[in-house]
NUKEKE-449810 format. One record per residue (C-alpha): residue in one letter; x, y, z; residue number from 1. Coordinates in steps of 0.25 Angstrom, whole numbers, plus 2048, in hexadecimal, padded with zeros to 3 digits. Layout:
BEGIN
> a,X,Y,Z,NUM $
...
//
This chain:
BEGIN
> m,B66,28F,CFC,1 $
> s,B5F,293,D09,2 $
> s,B69,29D,D0F,3 $
> s,B6B,2AA,D15,4 $
> t,B77,2B3,D13,5 $
> t,B7B,2BF,D1B,6 $
> a,B87,2C9,D1A,7 $
> a,B8E,2D2,D24,8 $
> a,B98,2DD,D22,9 $
> a,B9F,2DC,D2F,10 $
> a,B93,2DA,D39,11 $
> a,B89,2E1,D30,12 $
> v,B80,2D8,D29,13 $
> t,B7C,2DC,D1B,14 $
> a,B74,2D5,D10,15 $
> p,B7C,2CC,D07,16 $
> p,B7C,2CC,CF8,17 $
> t,B71,2C3,CF2,18 $
> a,B76,2B6,CEE,19 $
> p,B72,2B0,CE1,20 $
> h,B67,2A7,CE1,21 $
> p,B61,29F,CD5,22 $
> a,B55,2A5,CCE,23 $
> p,B48,29F,CCF,24 $
> h,B44,294,CC4,25 $
> p,B40,29A,CB7,26 $
> t,B33,299,CB0,27 $
> h,B3A,298,CA2,28 $
> p,B47,290,CA4,29 $
> t,B4A,292,C95,30 $
> h,B4F,2A0,C98,31 $
> p,B5E,2A0,C9D,32 $
> t,B60,2A7,CA9,33 $
> h,B6D,2A9,CB2,34 $
> p,B6C,2A7,CC1,35 $
> a,B6D,2B3,CCA,36 $
> l,B7C,2B5,CCD,37 $
> p,B86,2BF,CD3,38 $
> a,B89,2CA,CC8,39 $
> s,B98,2C7,CC9,40 $
> p,B9D,2BA,CCF,41 $
> p,BA9,2BB,CD9,42 $
> p,BB6,2BB,CD1,43 $
> p,BBD,2AE,CD0,44 $
> s,BCA,2AC,CD8,45 $
> p,BD7,2AA,CD0,46 $
> n,BD8,29B,CD3,47 $
> r,BCD,290,CD2,48 $
> w,BC3,29A,CCD,49 $
> s,BCB,29F,CC2,50 $
> y,BC4,297,CB7,51 $
> f,BB8,2A0,CB9,52 $
> a,BBF,2AB,CB1,53 $
> r,BC0,2A3,CA5,54 $
> e,BB8,2A8,C99,55 $
> s,BAC,29F,C94,56 $
> s,BA3,2A1,C88,57 $
> q,B98,298,C8D,58 $
> l,B8B,29E,C90,59 $
> t,B84,298,C9D,60 $
> e,B75,298,C9C,61 $
> v,B6C,295,CA8,62 $
> f,B5E,28F,CA7,63 $
> k,B54,28D,CB2,64 $
> v,B4C,280,CB3,65 $
> s,B42,27C,CBE,66 $
> p,B45,26E,CC2,67 $
> s,B36,26D,CC5,68 $
> h,B33,26C,CB6,69 $
> i,B3B,25E,CB5,70 $
> s,B36,251,CBA,71 $
> f,B38,242,CB8,72 $
> t,B30,236,CB6,73 $
> h,B36,22B,CBF,74 $
> s,B3A,21D,CBB,75 $
> p,B2F,213,CBF,76 $
> k,B32,20A,CCB,77 $
> p,B3A,201,CCE,78 $
> l,B44,20A,CC7,79 $
> h,B4B,216,CCD,80 $
> p,B42,223,CCA,81 $
> y,B4E,228,CC2,82 $
> d,B52,21C,CBB,83 $
> s,B4C,221,CAE,84 $
> p,B43,22E,CB1,85 $
> v,B3C,236,CA7,86 $
> l,B3F,245,CA6,87 $
> h,B33,24F,CA5,88 $
> i,B35,25E,CA3,89 $
> q,B28,266,CA5,90 $
> d,B2D,274,CA1,91 $
> p,B32,276,C92,92 $
> a,B3B,281,C96,93 $
> a,B42,279,CA0,94 $
> e,B43,26D,C96,95 $
> e,B49,277,C8C,96 $
> v,B54,27B,C96,97 $
> l,B57,26D,C9A,98 $
> q,B58,268,C8B,99 $
> t,B61,273,C88,100 $
> a,B6A,26F,C93,101 $
> a,B69,260,C8F,102 $
> n,B6E,264,C81,103 $
> l,B7A,26B,C87,104 $
> l,B7D,25F,C8F,105 $
> r,B7C,256,C82,106 $
> d,B86,260,C7B,107 $
> a,B91,25E,C86,108 $
> k,B8E,26B,C8D,109 $
> c,B8C,26C,C9C,110 $
> v,B7F,272,CA3,111 $
> a,B7D,276,CB2,112 $
> f,B71,271,CB8,113 $
> p,B6B,26F,CC6,114 $
> t,B6B,262,CCE,115 $
> e,B65,260,CDC,116 $
> t,B74,261,CE2,117 $
> v,B7B,26C,CDB,118 $
> y,B7B,272,CCC,119 $
> g,B82,269,CC3,120 $
> l,B8A,26B,CB6,121 $
> g,B86,260,CAD,122 $
> a,B8B,25A,CA0,123 $
> d,B8A,24D,C98,124 $
> a,B92,243,CA1,125 $
> c,B95,23B,C94,126 $
> n,B9B,247,C8C,127 $
> t,BA9,24A,C90,128 $
> s,BA8,258,C89,129 $
> g,B9C,25B,C92,130 $
> v,BA2,256,C9F,131 $
> k,BAE,25E,C9C,132 $
> s,BA6,26B,C9B,133 $
> i,BA2,269,CA9,134 $
> f,BB0,268,CAE,135 $
> s,BB4,274,CA6,136 $
> a,BA8,27D,CAB,137 $
> k,BAB,279,CB9,138 $
> q,BBA,279,CB8,139 $
> r,BB8,26B,CBF,140 $
> p,BC4,262,CC1,141 $
> l,BC4,257,CB7,142 $
> d,BC6,24C,CC1,143 $
> n,BB9,24F,CC9,144 $
> p,BAE,245,CC4,145 $
> l,BA0,249,CC1,146 $
> i,B93,244,CC5,147 $
> v,B8A,23E,CBA,148 $
> h,B7B,242,CBB,149 $
> v,B70,23A,CB5,150 $
> s,B61,23B,CB4,151 $
> s,B5E,22C,CB6,152 $
> l,B64,21F,CBB,153 $
> r,B62,21A,CAC,154 $
> q,B6C,225,CA8,155 $
> l,B76,221,CB3,156 $
> r,B76,212,CAF,157 $
> a,B79,216,CA1,158 $
> l,B86,21D,CA6,159 $
> l,B8A,210,CAD,160 $
> l,B8B,209,C9F,161 $
> p,B97,209,C97,162 $
> l,B96,212,C8A,163 $
> a,B95,205,C81,164 $
> d,B88,202,C87,165 $
> s,B82,20F,C85,166 $
> t,B85,21A,C7B,167 $
> s,B81,227,C82,168 $
> c,B80,22D,C90,169 $
> s,B71,22D,C8E,170 $
> s,B70,21E,C8C,171 $
> s,B69,216,C97,172 $
> s,B6D,209,C9D,173 $
> s,B65,1FC,C9B,174 $
> s,B6A,1F7,CA8,175 $
> s,B60,1F4,CB3,176 $
> p,B60,1FE,CBE,177 $
> s,B60,1F3,CC8,178 $
> d,B6C,1EC,CC3,179 $
> a,B79,1EF,CCB,180 $
> s,B85,1E9,CD1,181 $
> s,B8F,1ED,CDC,182 $
> a,B9E,1EE,CDC,183 $
> d,BA3,1F3,CE9,184 $
> g,BAD,1FD,CE2,185 $
> d,BB0,1F4,CD5,186 $
> l,BAB,1FD,CCA,187 $
> n,BAC,1F2,CC0,188 $
> s,BA2,1E9,CC6,189 $
> y,B96,1F3,CC4,190 $
> r,B8D,1F0,CB9,191 $
> e,B8C,1FA,CAD,192 $
> g,B80,201,CAC,193 $
> v,B7B,1FF,CBA,194 $
> i,B7B,208,CC6,195 $
> p,B82,201,CD2,196 $
> e,B78,1FB,CDB,197 $
> i,B7F,201,CE7,198 $
> y,B79,20F,CE3,199 $
> s,B6B,20A,CE2,200 $
> p,B66,20F,CF0,201 $
> l,B6D,21C,CEE,202 $
> i,B66,21E,CE0,203 $
> s,B59,21A,CE6,204 $
> m,B5A,224,CF1,205 $
> f,B61,230,CEC,206 $
> w,B60,230,CDD,207 $
> p,B5C,23A,CD7,208 $
> g,B64,242,CE0,209 $
> p,B71,248,CE6,210 $
> l,B79,23A,CE5,211 $
> t,B84,236,CDC,212 $
> i,B89,228,CDB,213 $
> l,B96,223,CD5,214 $
> l,B95,218,CCA,215 $
> p,B9F,20F,CC2,216 $
> l,BA3,215,CB5,217 $
> p,BA1,20B,CAA,218 $
> k,BAC,208,CA0,219 $
> n,BAB,211,C94,220 $
> s,BA1,21A,C9B,221 $
> r,B99,224,C94,222 $
> l,B9C,22F,C9E,223 $
> s,BA7,239,C9B,224 $
> p,BB4,236,CA2,225 $
> s,BB4,244,CA7,226 $
> v,BA8,241,CAF,227 $
> t,BAF,236,CB7,228 $
> a,BBD,23C,CB8,229 $
> g,BC3,22F,CB6,230 $
> q,BBC,228,CC1,231 $
> p,BB6,219,CBF,232 $
> t,BA9,21E,CC4,233 $
> f,B9F,229,CC2,234 $
> a,B95,231,CCA,235 $
> a,B87,232,CC7,236 $
> r,B7A,239,CCC,237 $
> l,B6B,239,CCA,238 $
> p,B68,248,CCE,239 $
> k,B5A,24C,CD3,240 $
> h,B59,25A,CCD,241 $
> p,B4F,259,CC1,242 $
> i,B58,262,CB8,243 $
> a,B64,259,CBA,244 $
> l,B5C,24D,CB7,245 $
> a,B55,254,CAB,246 $
> l,B62,258,CA5,247 $
> c,B68,249,CA6,248 $
> s,B5B,244,CA0,249 $
> l,B59,24E,C95,250 $
> s,B67,24E,C90,251 $
> g,B68,23E,C92,252 $
> l,B75,240,C98,253 $
> p,B7C,23D,CA5,254 $
> l,B81,24B,CAA,255 $
> a,B8F,24C,CB1,256 $
> a,B8C,258,CBA,257 $
> p,B95,25E,CC5,258 $
> s,B90,26A,CCD,259 $
> a,B8F,276,CC4,260 $
> n,B99,27F,CCA,261 $
> a,BA7,283,CC8,262 $
> s,BAF,278,CCD,263 $
> g,BB2,27B,CDC,264 $
> n,BA7,285,CDF,265 $
> p,B9B,282,CE7,266 $
> s,B91,279,CE0,267 $
> p,B86,281,CD9,268 $
> t,B77,27F,CDE,269 $
> t,B71,28A,CD5,270 $
> a,B72,28E,CC6,271 $
> a,B78,29B,CCB,272 $
> h,B84,294,CD2,273 $
> v,B86,28C,CC4,274 $
> y,B86,299,CBC,275 $
> t,B8F,2A0,CC6,276 $
> d,B9A,295,CC4,277 $
> l,B98,290,CB6,278 $
> q,B92,29C,CAE,279 $
> n,B98,29C,CA0,280 $
> r,B9E,28E,CA2,281 $
> i,B92,286,C9F,282 $
> p,B86,288,C96,283 $
> f,B7A,285,C9E,284 $
> i,B74,285,CAC,285 $
> i,B67,280,CB0,286 $
> d,B61,287,CBC,287 $
> g,B58,27E,CC4,288 $
> g,B59,285,CD1,289 $
> p,B62,282,CDD,290 $
> s,B66,274,CE0,291 $
> n,B5F,26E,CEB,292 $
> v,B6A,265,CF2,293 $
> g,B75,26F,CF0,294 $
> l,B81,265,CF2,295 $
> e,B86,25B,CE7,296 $
> s,B82,24C,CE7,297 $
> t,B88,242,CF0,298 $
> v,B91,239,CE9,299 $
> v,B92,22A,CED,300 $
> d,B9B,21E,CE9,301 $
> g,B94,211,CEA,302 $
> l,B9E,20A,CE2,303 $
> r,BA7,207,CEE,304 $
> n,BA4,201,CFB,305 $
> p,BA0,207,D04,306 $
> p,B9A,212,CFC,307 $
> v,BA0,220,CFD,308 $
> i,B9A,22E,CFC,309 $
> l,BA4,236,CF4,310 $
> r,B9D,243,CF5,311 $
> p,B92,247,CFF,312 $
> g,B86,24E,CF9,313 $
> g,B77,24F,CF8,314 $
> v,B75,241,CFD,315 $
> s,B7A,240,D0B,316 $
> v,B82,234,D11,317 $
> e,B77,231,D1B,318 $
> q,B6D,230,D0F,319 $
> i,B76,226,D08,320 $
> r,B79,21E,D14,321 $
> a,B6A,21D,D16,322 $
> c,B69,215,D09,323 $
> g,B6F,209,D10,324 $
> g,B77,1FD,D0B,325 $
> v,B85,201,D07,326 $
> w,B81,20F,D07,327 $
> k,B80,20F,D16,328 $
> d,B8F,20E,D17,329 $
> v,B92,219,D0D,330 $
> i,B9E,221,D11,331 $
> v,BA2,22F,D0D,332 $
> r,BAF,232,D06,333 $
> n,BB8,23A,D0F,334 $
> p,BBA,248,D08,335 $
> d,BC7,24A,D10,336 $
> v,BCE,23F,D08,337 $
> e,BD1,245,CFB,338 $
> d,BDA,23F,CF0,339 $
> h,BDD,24B,CE7,340 $
> d,BE4,242,CDD,341 $
> t,BD8,239,CDA,342 $
> a,BCD,23D,CD2,343 $
> p,BC0,23E,CDA,344 $
> q,BB5,233,CD8,345 $
> a,BAA,23E,CD9,346 $
> p,BA8,24D,CD9,347 $
> g,BAB,254,CE6,348 $
> m,BB6,24B,CEB,349 $
> k,BC3,252,CE7,350 $
> y,BC3,260,CE4,351 $
> k,BBF,26D,CED,352 $
> h,BB1,270,CEA,353 $
> y,BA5,279,CED,354 $
> s,BAE,285,CF1,355 $
> p,BAA,294,CF0,356 $
> r,BB4,29F,CED,357 $
> a,BB3,2A2,CFC,358 $
> g,BBB,29A,D06,359 $
> v,BB3,291,D0E,360 $
> v,BB5,28E,D1C,361 $
> l,BAD,282,D21,362 $
> y,BA9,280,D2F,363 $
> e,BA6,271,D32,364 $
> h,B9A,26D,D3A,365 $
> g,B9D,270,D49,366 $
> a,BA9,279,D46,367 $
> k,BAA,286,D4D,368 $
> p,BA4,290,D45,369 $
> p,BAD,29C,D3F,370 $
> t,BB0,2A7,D49,371 $
> r,BB4,2B6,D47,372 $
> s,BC2,2B2,D48,373 $
> s,BC1,2A7,D3E,374 $
> i,BBB,2B0,D33,375 $
> r,BC6,2B4,D29,376 $
> v,BC2,2BD,D1D,377 $
> a,BCB,2C2,D12,378 $
> g,BC7,2C9,D05,379 $
> n,BB9,2D0,D04,380 $
> g,BB6,2CC,D13,381 $
> k,BAA,2C4,D0F,382 $
> i,BA7,2B7,D16,383 $
> g,B9C,2AD,D15,384 $
> f,B95,2A3,D1F,385 $
> l,B8D,297,D1B,386 $
> r,B85,293,D27,387 $
> t,B7E,285,D29,388 $
> r,B79,280,D36,389 $
> t,B7F,287,D42,390 $
> w,B85,294,D3E,391 $
> p,B7B,29F,D41,392 $
> a,B75,2A9,D38,393 $
> g,B7E,2B5,D38,394 $
> f,B8A,2AD,D3D,395 $
> g,B94,2B2,D33,396 $
> t,B90,2C1,D35,397 $
> s,B92,2BF,D44,398 $
> l,BA1,2BC,D42,399 $
> v,BA4,2CA,D3D,400 $
> d,BA2,2D8,D44,401 $
> d,BA4,2E6,D40,402 $
> a,BB2,2E6,D44,403 $
> e,BB6,2DB,D3B,404 $
> m,BBC,2DC,D2D,405 $
> g,BC1,2D3,D23,406 $
> a,BCF,2D3,D1D,407 $
> g,BD4,2E1,D19,408 $
> d,BC8,2E8,D21,409 $
> v,BBE,2E1,D18,410 $
> r,BB0,2E1,D1F,411 $
> l,BAC,2D3,D21,412 $
> v,B9F,2CE,D1A,413 $
> v,B98,2C2,D1F,414 $
> y,B8E,2BA,D17,415 $
> e,B86,2AE,D1D,416 $
> c,B7F,2A3,D15,417 $
> s,B76,299,D1D,418 $
> l,B74,28B,D16,419 $
> g,B69,287,D21,420 $
> t,B6A,27B,D2A,421 $
> e,B64,270,D23,422 $
> g,B6E,267,D1B,423 $
> s,B66,268,D0E,424 $
> d,B66,277,D0F,425 $
> i,B75,278,D12,426 $
> s,B78,26E,D06,427 $
> r,B6F,276,CFD,428 $
> g,B75,283,D00,429 $
> l,B84,280,D02,430 $
> f,B89,283,CF5,431 $
> a,B80,28F,CF2,432 $
> g,B84,295,D00,433 $
> l,B93,294,CFC,434 $
> r,B90,29A,CEF,435 $
> e,B87,2A5,CF5,436 $
> l,B92,2A9,CFE,437 $
> d,B9D,2A8,CF3,438 $
> d,B94,2B2,CEB,439 $
> l,B95,2BC,CF6,440 $
> h,BA4,2BC,CF4,441 $
> v,BA7,2B7,D03,442 $
> e,BB6,2B3,D05,443 $
> v,BB3,2A8,D0F,444 $
> i,BA7,29F,D12,445 $
> y,BA5,299,D20,446 $
> v,B9D,28D,D1F,447 $
> e,B95,286,D2B,448 $
> g,B97,277,D29,449 $
> i,B8C,26C,D2C,450 $
> e,B8C,25E,D32,451 $
> e,B91,253,D28,452 $
> k,B84,24B,D27,453 $
> d,B79,24A,D1D,454 $
> e,B7B,256,D14,455 $
> g,B86,25B,D1D,456 $
> l,B90,252,D17,457 $
> a,B8F,257,D09,458 $
> v,B8E,266,D0E,459 $
> m,B9B,264,D15,460 $
> n,BA2,25D,D0A,461 $
> r,B9F,269,D01,462 $
> l,BA3,273,D0B,463 $
> r,BB0,26C,D0E,464 $
> k,BB4,26C,CFF,465 $
> a,BB0,27B,CFF,466 $
> a,BB7,27F,D0B,467 $
> s,BC5,286,D0C,468 $
> v,BC5,284,D1B,469 $
> v,BBE,27A,D24,470 $
> v,BBC,27D,D33,471 $
> r,BB9,26F,D3A,472 $
> n,BB2,26B,D46,473 $
> v,BBE,268,D4F,474 $
> s,BB6,262,D5A,475 $
//
């Protein structure tokens, strides 16, 4: 993350503690290393963080692998490049790490790995024991479905066949990739083993990449029921990150993989974030460097008319509408309309997410920024500011002076973190910024929101779910 952090005790500016950053890529990835982390993480609060205190006998190992050692030979035209790509791993040490991870996945264990969006916690999507290990490690609600990651369209087509037509998750479909039918919401009218034609323009434009599509679940599906949480559909994605693709390919398995964090926390964009949340709860973390996108994938439902964006993410609404056809009329699900008695169709739809331990006060784009009178501090007197486009450098520091104190005469300490002004930089640094300020033990984080266009829709979606208070633009 490109950011700058400043601290002030009252009005006096002092150097802040150094925030953890991922270590450089290793030359020998077979040697396990642990990311640089705070010596002692902040103690858990007695409510939703209480499960962190439970004992665990599992050792978590961290191995570094450079994505540059992995490549794929694309399928020949007119097929999609990732219809049936061929994997190549140039570095024997990297291959050893990836094979070890693949063996763990085949043994119904879960493994954390990088994707281009955030780090994922993956398990065999067809093995209920493996999938349940994800829910256990994250303390994730059981009615929250998982996204299935595949390394090829061929692997995905196999998941659209009933179990009787193919005996394992790694089996491939014999259906032509061009065969398709549409149903306008009738799931029974889609052909088994065929990706619905409506998704063809999105797959051509955005796969591999940060886009998830909703697909009809075949009768007698090979997917674990824990993946779909009782829904008649499942969500699937072809990720872009070489390590994620390599794991699906080497293991021969589709991988159910939510973000590799404790449920409710800000999503992890480095291996250090994963280790902080899940150490001693999972056996294996692959450190492939920081995630490039920084926000989860966009989830679209093309099985209804008009199609719906269930969760904004790494592909913007504007990009999807530019594909034309029915997608020019795609609508965005209203996040303010929540049915808390209904199981969500896709991740990120129902529960509070992305929240640091600190309280988050979100200022929407155009809202009046915080003033001295609006700053309220309790506890240790530490507050944080997450700036984007208009709050100037030193903004938080300017709100305090020598005469001001926190509750009980605690001196105010202000930390600032700048995410930059470009949408891609803000997206990439958002979760890391929240975690960085949280690691500094601030009590409250004041966040400057951005316009809800392009990357801004996904950024504000995440911030609203993280926020305790939202200050709106009343004009």
